[in-house]
TORDO-300553 format. One record per residue (C-alpha): residue in one letter; x negated, z negated, y. Coordinates in steps of 0.05 Angstrom, whole numbers, padded with zeros to 5 digits, always signed. Layout:
<nodes>
aXZY ...
</nodes>
This chain:
<nodes>
m+00719+01444+00337 i+00731+01376+00390 r+00691+01315+00353 q+00716+01250+00379 l+00676+01206+00413 a+00661+01141+00384 f+00637+01078+00419 d+00611+01022+00402 l+00664+00963+00423 p+00657+00893+00395 n+00703+00873+00351 a+00739+00801+00347 e+00715+00771+00272 a+00759+00717+00258 m+00727+00647+00244 t+00776+00600+00225 r+00791+00552+00171 e+00842+00601+00143 d+00799+00665+00146 f+00743+00630+00101 f+00752+00653+00033 v+00734+00612-00030 t+00704+00629-00085 t+00651+00589-00134 t+00599+00617-00088 n+00614+00573-00027 a+00666+00521-00053 l+00619+00459-00054 a+00591+00475+00011 l+00661+00480+00044 q+00681+00406+00010 t+00624+00378+00036 v+00629+00400+00114 e+00699+00384+00108 a+00677+00319+00097 w+00627+00315+00153 q+00652+00238+00166 d+00608+00223+00111 w+00551+00259+00114 p+00487+00209+00103 g+00464+00200+00168 r+00516+00231+00199 k+00477+00302+00193 l+00478+00359+00137 l+00438+00421+00134 l+00464+00484+00105 v+00422+00522+00068 g+00435+00602+00037 p+00408+00673+00044 e+00430+00725+00109 g+00501+00739+00103 a+00523+00680+00055 g+00580+00646+00104 k+00534+00606+00145 t+00567+00623+00216 h+00635+00621+00187 l+00622+00549+00166 a+00595+00527+00227 h+00649+00548+00261 v+00700+00518+00215 w+00662+00458+00234 a+00658+00462+00311 a+00735+00474+00309 q+00750+00415+00262 a+00694+00364+00296 k+00705+00388+00363 a+00628+00400+00370 a+00579+00445+00412 l+00558+00506+00373 l+00483+00516+00393 s+00425+00571+00376 a+00356+00538+00352 r+00326+00591+00399 d+00367+00573+00453 l+00342+00500+00453 g+00281+00508+00499 g+00329+00530+00551 t+00391+00484+00546 d+00404+00413+00583 l+00413+00361+00517 a+00441+00311+00562 p+00509+00327+00564 l+00508+00326+00488 a+00497+00257+00475 g+00543+00228+00428 r+00571+00290+00421 p+00578+00333+00342 v+00529+00391+00348 a+00520+00442+00313 v+00453+00486+00312 e+00449+00555+00287 d+00389+00583+00248 a+00340+00519+00255 d+00301+00553+00211 r+00287+00598+00268 i+00263+00536+00314 g+00194+00570+00336 l+00176+00525+00394 a+00234+00481+00410 e+00218+00430+00359 v+00212+00374+00404 p+00287+00393+00435 l+00310+00394+00367 f+00279+00321+00353 h+00314+00299+00412 l+00380+00333+00399 h+00376+00307+00334 n+00379+00238+00366 l+00433+00247+00408 a+00475+00276+00362 t+00473+00233+00306 s+00480+00170+00356 g+00559+00160+00341 a+00564+00237+00321 a+00554+00283+00278 l+00496+00342+00267 l+00502+00407+00227 l+00446+00450+00220 t+00438+00523+00187 a+00380+00550+00160 r+00360+00610+00110 t+00306+00560+00080 p+00296+00488+00077 p+00256+00452+00124 r+00190+00451+00087 d+00188+00527+00095 w+00198+00521+00162 g+00130+00503+00183 l+00151+00445+00230 r+00098+00408+00263 l+00120+00355+00307 p+00117+00292+00246 d+00173+00253+00272 l+00218+00323+00256 v+00194+00327+00194 s+00213+00263+00169 r+00287+00263+00205 m+00296+00335+00168 q+00268+00314+00099 a+00322+00249+00103 t+00381+00308+00118 a+00427+00330+00062 i+00430+00389+00046 a+00493+00438+00022 h+00477+00507-00012 l+00513+00567+00003 d+00494+00629-00055 a+00502+00699-00042 p+00568+00731-00049 d+00603+00743-00109 d+00655+00805-00124 a+00713+00764-00098 l+00679+00743-00037 l+00658+00811-00019 s+00720+00846-00026 a+00756+00788+00013 v+00703+00802+00063 l+00710+00869+00062 v+00788+00872+00076 k+00780+00813+00127 l+00727+00862+00168 f+00774+00928+00162 a+00838+00879+00185 d+00793+00842+00247 r+00784+00915+00268 q+00852+00942+00254 v+00842+00995+00204 a+00882+01012+00145 v+00843+01036+00081 p+00871+01056+00012 a+00876+00993-00048 n+00824+01035-00082 l+00772+01037-00032 i+00746+00955-00038 p+00719+00953-00112 y+00689+01023-00095 l+00645+00997-00040 v+00634+00921-00076 g+00602+00958-00137 r+00550+01003-00084 m+00532+00958-00037 p+00480+00910-00025 r+00504+00842-00041 s+00515+00802+00030 v+00569+00796+00079 g+00509+00822+00129 a+00516+00887+00093 a+00586+00887+00094 r+00595+00876+00165 a+00542+00943+00178 l+00575+00978+00126 v+00652+00965+00155 a+00619+00988+00225 a+00590+01056+00199 l+00656+01075+00168 d+00698+01057+00220 a+00645+01092+00269 r+00639+01154+00232 a+00721+01161+00221 l+00733+01159+00294 a+00675+01207+00304 a+00702+01257+00254 g+00776+01254+00267 r+00784+01234+00192 p+00815+01174+00151 i+00768+01122+00121 t+00769+01147+00041 r+00727+01138-00022 a+00694+01209+00010 l+00678+01184+00065 a+00653+01126+00046 g+00605+01158-00004 e+00569+01204+00054 v+00564+01131+00090 l+00531+01095+00031 d+00483+01163+00019 s+00458+01154+00097 l+00454+01075+00104 g+00416+01078+00035 p+00398+01021-00011 e+00381+00972+00040 
</nodes>
């Protein structure tokens, strides 16, 4: 028996507005992000659990506002001067670590005639911030919430992830997966990647039987 090798090649995941599926869990957050020119103080914090769609929304906003997109963990080594007066999105602000001073300076640069979007899993009171000026600025930042995805959103995400990989699956596979997988977009990504890899390695199509094997191997987490 010849076993096909599966390579972990990068798959382009579309992050456009057209690819953002709207449900009751994210409609208000999307509306708030798109109304960015009306944000109080020209800034907004987008809070939601892992895999709720924060990164996708940050990309949507960055495209609309022509904003720079940064990770909070990279701020310490980033030259902030070129960002003065430019819209900026900072992902994972709750993982800021030792870069509080750069975030404080970026806050002042980006909100001086531009705008600042931050994403985080939790509100600022849970970040362990120590810089008083940054604490006060974050406390004054409006918050939009993203809830954990519902069945409709998980179904749409799975369809999108398979399409991004150009993988065709039977229609009855999506509800089967939604009823058995953890409730997060991150879990959907991991599941689709695992299914694609298993199917390639075994030279089999992705079916409910194969999905059952993969779900059992991944476990409840």
